[in-house]
Each structure stands twice: as C-alpha cells, then as structure tokens.
LOPA-483688 format. One record per atom (N, C-alpha, C): x, y, z; residue in three letters; residue number from 1; atom name. Coordinates in Angstrom, 2 decimals, always signed. Layout:
N
<node><px>X</px><py>Y</py><pz>Z</pz><type>ALA</type><seq>NUM</seq><atom>CA</atom></node>
...
END
This chain:
41
<node><px>+0.77</px><py>-1.25</py><pz>+0.24</pz><type>MET</type><seq>1</seq><atom>N</atom></node>
<node><px>-0.09</px><py>-0.11</py><pz>-0.06</pz><type>MET</type><seq>1</seq><atom>CA</atom></node>
<node><px>+1.06</px><py>+1.28</py><pz>+0.25</pz><type>MET</type><seq>1</seq><atom>C</atom></node>
<node><px>+0.75</px><py>+2.08</py><pz>-0.74</pz><type>SER</type><seq>2</seq><atom>N</atom></node>
<node><px>+1.73</px><py>+3.42</py><pz>-1.13</pz><type>SER</type><seq>2</seq><atom>CA</atom></node>
<node><px>+1.19</px><py>+4.38</py><pz>+0.14</pz><type>SER</type><seq>2</seq><atom>C</atom></node>
<node><px>+2.15</px><py>+5.07</py><pz>+0.52</pz><type>MET</type><seq>3</seq><atom>N</atom></node>
<node><px>+1.91</px><py>+6.34</py><pz>+1.39</pz><type>MET</type><seq>3</seq><atom>CA</atom></node>
<node><px>+0.95</px><py>+7.11</py><pz>+1.28</pz><type>MET</type><seq>3</seq><atom>C</atom></node>
<node><px>+0.55</px><py>+7.44</py><pz>-0.01</pz><type>GLU</type><seq>4</seq><atom>N</atom></node>
<node><px>-0.27</px><py>+8.58</py><pz>-0.73</pz><type>GLU</type><seq>4</seq><atom>CA</atom></node>
<node><px>-1.88</px><py>+8.00</py><pz>+0.06</pz><type>GLU</type><seq>4</seq><atom>C</atom></node>
<node><px>-1.90</px><py>+6.50</py><pz>-0.44</pz><type>ARG</type><seq>5</seq><atom>N</atom></node>
<node><px>-2.96</px><py>+5.88</py><pz>-0.11</pz><type>ARG</type><seq>5</seq><atom>CA</atom></node>
<node><px>-3.27</px><py>+5.67</py><pz>+1.44</pz><type>ARG</type><seq>5</seq><atom>C</atom></node>
<node><px>-2.59</px><py>+5.10</py><pz>+2.30</pz><type>MET</type><seq>6</seq><atom>N</atom></node>
<node><px>-2.42</px><py>+5.39</py><pz>+3.63</pz><type>MET</type><seq>6</seq><atom>CA</atom></node>
<node><px>-3.17</px><py>+7.02</py><pz>+4.45</pz><type>MET</type><seq>6</seq><atom>C</atom></node>
<node><px>-2.29</px><py>+8.02</py><pz>+3.61</pz><type>TRP</type><seq>7</seq><atom>N</atom></node>
<node><px>-3.03</px><py>+9.41</py><pz>+4.13</pz><type>TRP</type><seq>7</seq><atom>CA</atom></node>
<node><px>-4.14</px><py>+9.36</py><pz>+3.58</pz><type>TRP</type><seq>7</seq><atom>C</atom></node>
<node><px>-4.47</px><py>+9.08</py><pz>+2.34</pz><type>ASP</type><seq>8</seq><atom>N</atom></node>
<node><px>-5.94</px><py>+9.34</py><pz>+2.02</pz><type>ASP</type><seq>8</seq><atom>CA</atom></node>
<node><px>-6.92</px><py>+8.28</py><pz>+2.97</pz><type>ASP</type><seq>8</seq><atom>C</atom></node>
<node><px>-6.80</px><py>+7.09</py><pz>+3.56</pz><type>MET</type><seq>9</seq><atom>N</atom></node>
<node><px>-7.11</px><py>+6.56</py><pz>+4.38</pz><type>MET</type><seq>9</seq><atom>CA</atom></node>
<node><px>-7.45</px><py>+7.28</py><pz>+5.56</pz><type>MET</type><seq>9</seq><atom>C</atom></node>
<node><px>-6.44</px><py>+7.53</py><pz>+6.21</pz><type>THR</type><seq>10</seq><atom>N</atom></node>
<node><px>-6.09</px><py>+8.36</py><pz>+7.59</pz><type>THR</type><seq>10</seq><atom>CA</atom></node>
<node><px>-7.07</px><py>+9.77</py><pz>+7.58</pz><type>THR</type><seq>10</seq><atom>C</atom></node>
<node><px>-6.69</px><py>+10.39</py><pz>+6.17</pz><type>SER</type><seq>11</seq><atom>N</atom></node>
<node><px>-7.62</px><py>+11.71</py><pz>+6.18</pz><type>SER</type><seq>11</seq><atom>CA</atom></node>
<node><px>-9.25</px><py>+11.49</py><pz>+6.36</pz><type>SER</type><seq>11</seq><atom>C</atom></node>
<node><px>-9.20</px><py>+10.61</py><pz>+5.60</pz><type>THR</type><seq>12</seq><atom>N</atom></node>
<node><px>-10.97</px><py>+10.14</py><pz>+5.92</pz><type>THR</type><seq>12</seq><atom>CA</atom></node>
<node><px>-11.58</px><py>+9.86</py><pz>+7.01</pz><type>THR</type><seq>12</seq><atom>C</atom></node>
<node><px>-10.60</px><py>+8.83</py><pz>+7.74</pz><type>ILE</type><seq>13</seq><atom>N</atom></node>
<node><px>-11.18</px><py>+8.35</py><pz>+9.18</pz><type>ILE</type><seq>13</seq><atom>CA</atom></node>
<node><px>-11.34</px><py>+9.62</py><pz>+9.77</pz><type>ILE</type><seq>13</seq><atom>C</atom></node>
<node><px>-10.29</px><py>+10.55</py><pz>+9.73</pz><type>SER</type><seq>14</seq><atom>N</atom></node>
<node><px>-10.18</px><py>+11.66</py><pz>+11.10</pz><type>SER</type><seq>14</seq><atom>CA</atom></node>
<node><px>-11.60</px><py>+12.62</py><pz>+10.50</pz><type>SER</type><seq>14</seq><atom>C</atom></node>
<node><px>-11.75</px><py>+12.48</py><pz>+9.21</pz><type>ALA</type><seq>15</seq><atom>N</atom></node>
<node><px>-12.86</px><py>+13.14</py><pz>+9.17</pz><type>ALA</type><seq>15</seq><atom>CA</atom></node>
<node><px>-14.06</px><py>+13.00</py><pz>+9.80</pz><type>ALA</type><seq>15</seq><atom>C</atom></node>
<node><px>-14.15</px><py>+11.48</py><pz>+9.65</pz><type>ILE</type><seq>16</seq><atom>N</atom></node>
<node><px>-15.39</px><py>+10.79</py><pz>+10.39</pz><type>ILE</type><seq>16</seq><atom>CA</atom></node>
<node><px>-15.43</px><py>+10.66</py><pz>+11.45</pz><type>ILE</type><seq>16</seq><atom>C</atom></node>
<node><px>-14.38</px><py>+10.68</py><pz>+11.84</pz><type>ALA</type><seq>17</seq><atom>N</atom></node>
<node><px>-14.44</px><py>+10.97</py><pz>+13.72</pz><type>ALA</type><seq>17</seq><atom>CA</atom></node>
<node><px>-14.52</px><py>+12.34</py><pz>+14.18</pz><type>ALA</type><seq>17</seq><atom>C</atom></node>
<node><px>-14.12</px><py>+13.40</py><pz>+13.70</pz><type>GLY</type><seq>18</seq><atom>N</atom></node>
<node><px>-14.47</px><py>+14.41</py><pz>+13.98</pz><type>GLY</type><seq>18</seq><atom>CA</atom></node>
<node><px>-16.07</px><py>+15.18</py><pz>+13.62</pz><type>GLY</type><seq>18</seq><atom>C</atom></node>
<node><px>-16.22</px><py>+14.25</py><pz>+13.00</pz><type>LEU</type><seq>19</seq><atom>N</atom></node>
<node><px>-18.24</px><py>+14.65</py><pz>+12.71</pz><type>LEU</type><seq>19</seq><atom>CA</atom></node>
<node><px>-18.81</px><py>+13.85</py><pz>+13.50</pz><type>LEU</type><seq>19</seq><atom>C</atom></node>
<node><px>-18.49</px><py>+12.78</py><pz>+14.23</pz><type>PHE</type><seq>20</seq><atom>N</atom></node>
<node><px>-18.92</px><py>+11.93</py><pz>+14.95</pz><type>PHE</type><seq>20</seq><atom>CA</atom></node>
<node><px>-19.10</px><py>+12.53</py><pz>+16.49</pz><type>PHE</type><seq>20</seq><atom>C</atom></node>
<node><px>-17.75</px><py>+13.21</py><pz>+16.69</pz><type>VAL</type><seq>21</seq><atom>N</atom></node>
<node><px>-17.26</px><py>+13.89</py><pz>+18.16</pz><type>VAL</type><seq>21</seq><atom>CA</atom></node>
<node><px>-18.14</px><py>+15.31</py><pz>+17.80</pz><type>VAL</type><seq>21</seq><atom>C</atom></node>
<node><px>-18.16</px><py>+16.08</py><pz>+16.96</pz><type>SER</type><seq>22</seq><atom>N</atom></node>
<node><px>-19.01</px><py>+17.12</py><pz>+16.54</pz><type>SER</type><seq>22</seq><atom>CA</atom></node>
<node><px>-20.82</px><py>+16.32</py><pz>+17.12</pz><type>SER</type><seq>22</seq><atom>C</atom></node>
<node><px>-21.18</px><py>+15.87</py><pz>+16.33</pz><type>ALA</type><seq>23</seq><atom>N</atom></node>
<node><px>-22.70</px><py>+15.62</py><pz>+16.95</pz><type>ALA</type><seq>23</seq><atom>CA</atom></node>
<node><px>-22.64</px><py>+15.00</py><pz>+17.87</pz><type>ALA</type><seq>23</seq><atom>C</atom></node>
<node><px>-21.99</px><py>+14.34</py><pz>+18.77</pz><type>ILE</type><seq>24</seq><atom>N</atom></node>
<node><px>-21.70</px><py>+13.98</py><pz>+20.09</pz><type>ILE</type><seq>24</seq><atom>CA</atom></node>
<node><px>-21.83</px><py>+15.19</py><pz>+20.90</pz><type>ILE</type><seq>24</seq><atom>C</atom></node>
<node><px>-21.60</px><py>+16.04</py><pz>+20.87</pz><type>LEU</type><seq>25</seq><atom>N</atom></node>
<node><px>-21.26</px><py>+16.97</py><pz>+21.77</pz><type>LEU</type><seq>25</seq><atom>CA</atom></node>
<node><px>-22.74</px><py>+18.27</py><pz>+21.33</pz><type>LEU</type><seq>25</seq><atom>C</atom></node>
<node><px>-22.81</px><py>+18.28</py><pz>+19.99</pz><type>VAL</type><seq>26</seq><atom>N</atom></node>
<node><px>-24.48</px><py>+19.15</py><pz>+20.03</pz><type>VAL</type><seq>26</seq><atom>CA</atom></node>
<node><px>-25.81</px><py>+18.15</py><pz>+20.78</pz><type>VAL</type><seq>26</seq><atom>C</atom></node>
<node><px>-25.34</px><py>+17.15</py><pz>+20.33</pz><type>ALA</type><seq>27</seq><atom>N</atom></node>
<node><px>-26.54</px><py>+16.00</py><pz>+20.74</pz><type>ALA</type><seq>27</seq><atom>CA</atom></node>
<node><px>-26.59</px><py>+16.45</py><pz>+22.54</pz><type>ALA</type><seq>27</seq><atom>C</atom></node>
<node><px>-25.42</px><py>+16.24</py><pz>+22.90</pz><type>ARG</type><seq>28</seq><atom>N</atom></node>
<node><px>-25.24</px><py>+16.48</py><pz>+24.37</pz><type>ARG</type><seq>28</seq><atom>CA</atom></node>
<node><px>-25.73</px><py>+18.07</py><pz>+25.11</pz><type>ARG</type><seq>28</seq><atom>C</atom></node>
<node><px>-25.80</px><py>+18.91</py><pz>+24.40</pz><type>PHE</type><seq>29</seq><atom>N</atom></node>
<node><px>-26.24</px><py>+20.31</py><pz>+24.36</pz><type>PHE</type><seq>29</seq><atom>CA</atom></node>
<node><px>-27.49</px><py>+20.54</py><pz>+24.25</pz><type>PHE</type><seq>29</seq><atom>C</atom></node>
<node><px>-28.00</px><py>+20.16</py><pz>+23.23</pz><type>TYR</type><seq>30</seq><atom>N</atom></node>
<node><px>-29.07</px><py>+20.39</py><pz>+22.24</pz><type>TYR</type><seq>30</seq><atom>CA</atom></node>
<node><px>-30.72</px><py>+19.66</py><pz>+22.64</pz><type>TYR</type><seq>30</seq><atom>C</atom></node>
<node><px>-30.16</px><py>+18.30</py><pz>+23.22</pz><type>VAL</type><seq>31</seq><atom>N</atom></node>
<node><px>-31.49</px><py>+17.86</py><pz>+23.10</pz><type>VAL</type><seq>31</seq><atom>CA</atom></node>
<node><px>-31.93</px><py>+17.73</py><pz>+24.59</pz><type>VAL</type><seq>31</seq><atom>C</atom></node>
<node><px>-31.29</px><py>+17.89</py><pz>+26.13</pz><type>PRO</type><seq>32</seq><atom>N</atom></node>
<node><px>-31.98</px><py>+18.82</py><pz>+26.78</pz><type>PRO</type><seq>32</seq><atom>CA</atom></node>
<node><px>-32.76</px><py>+20.41</py><pz>+26.93</pz><type>PRO</type><seq>32</seq><atom>C</atom></node>
<node><px>-32.06</px><py>+20.59</py><pz>+26.00</pz><type>TYR</type><seq>33</seq><atom>N</atom></node>
<node><px>-32.84</px><py>+22.31</py><pz>+25.78</pz><type>TYR</type><seq>33</seq><atom>CA</atom></node>
<node><px>-34.25</px><py>+22.28</py><pz>+25.06</pz><type>TYR</type><seq>33</seq><atom>C</atom></node>
<node><px>-34.04</px><py>+20.92</py><pz>+23.91</pz><type>THR</type><seq>34</seq><atom>N</atom></node>
<node><px>-35.44</px><py>+20.46</py><pz>+23.24</pz><type>THR</type><seq>34</seq><atom>CA</atom></node>
<node><px>-36.49</px><py>+20.01</py><pz>+24.48</pz><type>THR</type><seq>34</seq><atom>C</atom></node>
<node><px>-35.94</px><py>+19.29</py><pz>+25.44</pz><type>ILE</type><seq>35</seq><atom>N</atom></node>
<node><px>-36.73</px><py>+18.68</py><pz>+26.16</pz><type>ILE</type><seq>35</seq><atom>CA</atom></node>
<node><px>-37.59</px><py>+19.46</py><pz>+27.30</pz><type>ILE</type><seq>35</seq><atom>C</atom></node>
<node><px>-36.89</px><py>+20.60</py><pz>+27.30</pz><type>LYS</type><seq>36</seq><atom>N</atom></node>
<node><px>-37.10</px><py>+21.42</py><pz>+28.36</pz><type>LYS</type><seq>36</seq><atom>CA</atom></node>
<node><px>-38.00</px><py>+22.15</py><pz>+27.90</pz><type>LYS</type><seq>36</seq><atom>C</atom></node>
<node><px>-37.85</px><py>+22.78</py><pz>+26.45</pz><type>ARG</type><seq>37</seq><atom>N</atom></node>
<node><px>-38.63</px><py>+23.76</py><pz>+25.76</pz><type>ARG</type><seq>37</seq><atom>CA</atom></node>
<node><px>-40.20</px><py>+22.85</py><pz>+25.38</pz><type>ARG</type><seq>37</seq><atom>C</atom></node>
<node><px>-39.87</px><py>+21.48</py><pz>+25.07</pz><type>SER</type><seq>38</seq><atom>N</atom></node>
<node><px>-41.43</px><py>+20.75</py><pz>+24.74</pz><type>SER</type><seq>38</seq><atom>CA</atom></node>
<node><px>-42.23</px><py>+20.89</py><pz>+25.77</pz><type>SER</type><seq>38</seq><atom>C</atom></node>
<node><px>-41.67</px><py>+20.66</py><pz>+27.51</pz><type>GLN</type><seq>39</seq><atom>N</atom></node>
<node><px>-42.34</px><py>+20.81</py><pz>+28.35</pz><type>GLN</type><seq>39</seq><atom>CA</atom></node>
<node><px>-42.75</px><py>+21.65</py><pz>+28.57</pz><type>GLN</type><seq>39</seq><atom>C</atom></node>
<node><px>-42.47</px><py>+23.09</py><pz>+28.25</pz><type>ARG</type><seq>40</seq><atom>N</atom></node>
<node><px>-42.61</px><py>+23.96</py><pz>+28.32</pz><type>ARG</type><seq>40</seq><atom>CA</atom></node>
<node><px>-44.24</px><py>+24.27</py><pz>+27.70</pz><type>ARG</type><seq>40</seq><atom>C</atom></node>
<node><px>-43.88</px><py>+23.82</py><pz>+26.73</pz><type>SER</type><seq>41</seq><atom>N</atom></node>
<node><px>-45.26</px><py>+24.21</py><pz>+25.70</pz><type>SER</type><seq>41</seq><atom>CA</atom></node>
<node><px>-46.70</px><py>+23.61</py><pz>+25.92</pz><type>SER</type><seq>41</seq><atom>C</atom></node>
END
C-alpha cells in the first residue's frame, strides 16, 4: 500500500471521527434544551 493511499484513508477516518465527535457534543447540549422547551409548551 502506498504512502499516499494510507494518508487518504487516515484523512477520511479523521474527518469521520471529527463529525461523530461534533454530533455527540451537539446532541449533548441540544437534546436537554429541546426536552425542556417541549415540556413548557
């Protein structure tokens, strides 16, 4: 496997991991807010 191919795979995996971390953080702070907001209505 060439170094360029390994770099492409690492870059893709890193981007996907970043998206998952961002999604978890957004859900961590957004879900409780929406639950409180729906209970007020």
